[in-house]
Phi, psi and omega in degrees: 000131184282133177278115186264006178290158176302152183300322182297323178291322179297315181297316179299321178296317180299318179299317178298319180298316180300314180296319177298322182296327178296323182283333187260341183246136180273169179301330184300331183301330185257356177298329183294344175260000186076027185246134179266170178295325176299320177299317180295316181300318181289335184270356188300317183296315179293324179299325181292339181261355181276139169276168179297320178296321176302313182297317179300315182296318181296315181292323177295318178297322178301316181291325178293314185282325190233013182300328179241026181290121182291345180272359178239131182300143180296327180298328178291312181292326176297321179294323178293320177300318179295320179295318178299320179296321180289334179271355186277350178284172181296152189300325183288349179258355181279128177294146182301319181294324179292319178298317178299315180300316181296317180293321180293314180297317178298321180295323177297312184291326182275321184269358179212185179284151176283347182262125184292333176297320180287319178299327183289338188246316190255138182287149177259016174232158182218143174249102182298340181271358179295133179302140180224283183276058182280167178300316182294324178295319179295316181296311181295319181297317180290327175300315182284328176298315179291318183295312180293321179299313181294315181296315182293324175290324180298320184269349184303317181282356187275150174229118001287144182279170179218127177253122177273105188289157176296341176299328177297315178298318179298315183294311188275339176287339179296305176295331177296317179294318178296322179295316178298320180294335182275330189246337184287148179290151182266009181304135178263125180259149179053044183303145177065022172239169180290348180257016181302135179204164177222145176292339182219083183281004181138196180302147178296120190263163179292331177290318176301316182297319180289324177297320176299316180300316180295319178295322180294336183270008191294330188259016189305318186275339188292321182293334185288318190241315191278322181291323173299330176300317180298320178297315181296323182282319191272316189293139182299332181288346176253254183264338175063039180265104189298327181296340179289349177268005179274144180297322183298315178296313183297320179297314180298314183295318184285319178292328176302317180288310185297309188287322178296317177299320178296315179298318179295320180300319179291330182286339184251023180299325180299334185261325189245344185254308189278328177299129183296337178293338179276088189284318186061077185300334180300335182287339189294316184291322178296318179292323179298321178295315178298319178298318181297323182284326186263334182255100182256021176292162191227056176287146183269134175227124176050039177086355180270128184252346186293141179284162176301320182301308181292322179300317180302310186287331174295310181294317179301316179295318179296318179291325177303316180286317183297323186292349172294334180292296179290334184284327185220308191285322188217069182301344178299338178291335175281307180260072184275074186269055188299331181295326181286347177289337181295317178221083188301334183261005181279114178294318183297315180297317180292320179300318184279318189245353183298146184268348183288165189308322192274005181238177190274333178071030180279068183264126187289342180244188180302128190255352179202151175245026181248105182302321180298328184290309186265357173262002181289326179280314179207129180284117186288346179270322185280315188276146181300151183301322183293330177290314181297318179300317183289326178292308182293315181297317181291325177295319179294314179298317180298318181295314186284317187266344183238301186296310184297313176300318179299316185291309187282349170265004177059032175297135182059024178064026186288338182290347176276353187242165170301145186286334189226049181257155177255012178265160171262148187232160175259186186279009171255358181088003176267162178300141185296127181264093185294333182298339181284345183242003181269125179260192180302141178070024180057038175255169183280130173269099187300319181296313180296323179297317179293330180278339185267273187189150166288174182259134180239144182242143177295165187301306183293330182292310182290324177290329174298320176300321180299317181288321177300323175295318181294327182297327185303305177282335185294318181295326179290315179297316180300312182297320180294316184287317186274327187233007183300317182295314181296318181289332174299319177295321179299317180296318179298319179295322179295319179296323180282356177082016178288129182295156187298322182287325182280352179281345182232145187248014177285165188298322184290322176292323178297318179293321181288343181292348177290337188261154176292126180278157174272120180297150177300333181296330177297313180292325177297318179295319178297316178299322179294321177296319177299318178297324178297318175298324178296314178297322178297322179295315184291317186267341185276343182222155184283064182287338184081357181278139178290160183297334182282000179305314184292304181297324181293315180295323179292316180297318178296321178295318178298316184295320186263351185298315181292309178302315180291322178295322178299312180297318180297317185291323186260352182228342183084002181260120178263107178296147182250137174260020182310311185290326178300311180291328177298314183292314180299312181293324180298327177276314190287325182235046181302138179069018176230081185303323181296316179294322177301313183299318181292316179300314182294317180297318180292313183299309181285323184291318179298316180296314180298315181295321178298319179292322177298313179296319181297318179301317179289329175296321177293321177299316177296324178298317180294320186263003173067045170282127181306132186304323183285329173292323178296316179302310182295318184294319181293316185286322181288319178294328176295318179296316179297313182295328179300311182291326177292315179301316182293326176297319179292317179302314182290329172295317181295328176300333183274353181284127181296131177077013178303128179074005179252104184299334180287337181257319186229100192291339181263324185268076188260349176058059184303317181293319178293322178297315180296317179297320179293319177298320178297322180296328178282321179297309185268323183282330179261298181292321175083156181293333183296319182294330188254324192232310196273336179282145184297336178268000180290151183298321188251029186296334184293338180291344178295342176295346176301331178299315179291318180299319180294327178294321185271334187305308179294330181298318180299315180291325179294316179296320177297320179294321178292324181288323181232074188294336182260015181264182179294346178297344175306324185267359182290125178242099188300331180284320178298321179297332179289342177299335178301335178262348184262331191292344182287164175051085018261352181288160170219177189296332181298336184284340182220008176300320182292341180297333181298315180296310183291327178295321178293316181301310185273325186272346180233299188298303181288319183299324182275323185272324181229068184299330178295316178296315180300315183295326184275321193246332193301308183287332172295322177300315179300315179296319182294319178297315180296315181297319179298319179295315182298314180296316180296317180297321178298312181297315180297322181297310184285327183279333187236294187300308184288339180271001180073021181261141176237145179289143180305137181291135173203183185307318184288346180256344188227341187297323182292344181268002185269354182261175178299340180305322183258004188239019171051051176283121184273148178289313174249130184249151179255143172287162181301127181084355181275151177230169175232172177102185182289157179282335184229125179228035182296000000 
């Protein structure tokens, strides 16, 4: 029946109905949709303006877009289906309470994110006039971009290394911003022009703070790949190429990686940034910390009165103090290998249950009391329970059904080696001595190789290679099957010239549509400049790399960036193309370690840098940083951090004994050492000797390519056959992490995440959603920040000062068993070797 009353009376009636519904319906009524009372309160105004037809359309679209979304519980979508059915009858038969319920639920989904994790952290309103790219934000941001870049590069070659997290920049930039807001003059310069600005436009805003955080994060990928390349090329103990120590070469090489990665990240925004399904879980903890610092309101939830701000600092302080126990006073809390105490000399027991790096860590109870240890693989508070279950479960299954049988049957001679090592070994069971097979010009000495030994890999290491091979086709198949239709629409919209913000109708895209977008041509131009720096690097110095190094690495990065980015955004797992670039370089530049190192650094570094930039772009999208300010801040902070990193690198080159453990026991350059060993493994011995030739020892792992192609197809068909089953949550790529996470990690490092993920991701989230929304992600940020601050203090006060804590049971007992003493399952007599008789 049509309502013939004036529209104003209808709206007023709806508002009254909505208010009455708040009084008559409890929070429990909306839990079945994954909606909290706070969500309902924020949606009331929009609900009052929705017609019944609007609500029906929104809910129908929700089911089309998210009906089989693995990030949304099936019980929630089932409840929406039931609600849609109740709203599908004629209007005169719909109960008033059902209509209110439908409008409220529709208002939540339309006016906010459909994901409760996003609703808990990011606001669904925006103030375009809030200060963002202010002078003080730029100054503080560049200070931290330079500071974090320099500090992390300074400590990168050190063992134990120290990473100064962006959380440090977030914490300390807050009082810096508040201080600037308190003392700087409010004078407006260039008033009434487009360049009008003030040193102090008002209170230090959350947008300014997030822009500073993003600028501080600008150099994250460079320290990982490109700077170890410089050490490998320049230092005499490696390749000894003096030209690698010149600023001109280093600038070209580093900007090629940084700028190309930035350009690629901007080109794929339609696929990885703007679709609401691309959550990027890594952004949640950083945003939670900013919210805690800026939002000091004190609403009560489930009896808890403490504000987010106070809660953060209480937890941070407690973790700061607690981390002195596993960090310095009682390391046994990190390596809690209690099972090995039962039989300290048992090699088998230590191999299976030991907590140290070289063993499996199959400990049936809690294996560590170090939050930093088991949250390093996956944060149990941030990531959904179904992701954590699949990571831990697949690792356990892989260990029991694959690794253990391979090892104890001595397949590939693995029983003579540690079960979970990341080193290569010779036929005496010692680490492979590459210097014995390197000839003049860093080429392979075939005679010395035949006289010495073939190369052998531990069980988890070689099986990890098999899974890494499988991941290459699997990420592509997964993306095509799960997101191919949606991405097809995105491509059609791009061809029709629809702007990125108008292509999506979620609340965050609607809010961002107010701002001027950065055209794709800007990013394309930046990428072209990066490629030019790459060509200058290859042709300007005797790197030995062929000219196609630049286009091939860029094309491979473009091809795999979207599939790998999709998996990273929705699961937190970053697939690695390490093995792909190793094999290509091993064939293409065989016997040229320098060219291999450059090809590998570019291939992996460009992809890594693009993902880092994309993650921050998503964070800016959530907090409504204007895109053009974001563009400028990322590229300028990258340039600043580049020059700071290179200044530190060149200082380190002047340090006597740098990277030589016999001269400098702390500055051992672990990443550079590993990269150089890889260059000898793949660049000298080559993939044919080890993997791809039919007579190679490990040729069977190449079957991983076929397995990876088919693996997602099987899960997809199962999901289609049983759409309402638990297969909805199956993520075939995340499950593959069970075979990749080993060496150096083991199960003891993340077994405990299962318990904490259930507590926070299921038990608390379902029973006390208000508490979870207010405190859970702040708790994760506070724990991480407390650990980082405590580790910094311990490093400078103890480790770096050459001070050691007095020895007692808590510092040494865990090191007395076979877990820490490399007890082998199969032992060799003196002078005995294992392996084939002929390895020509």
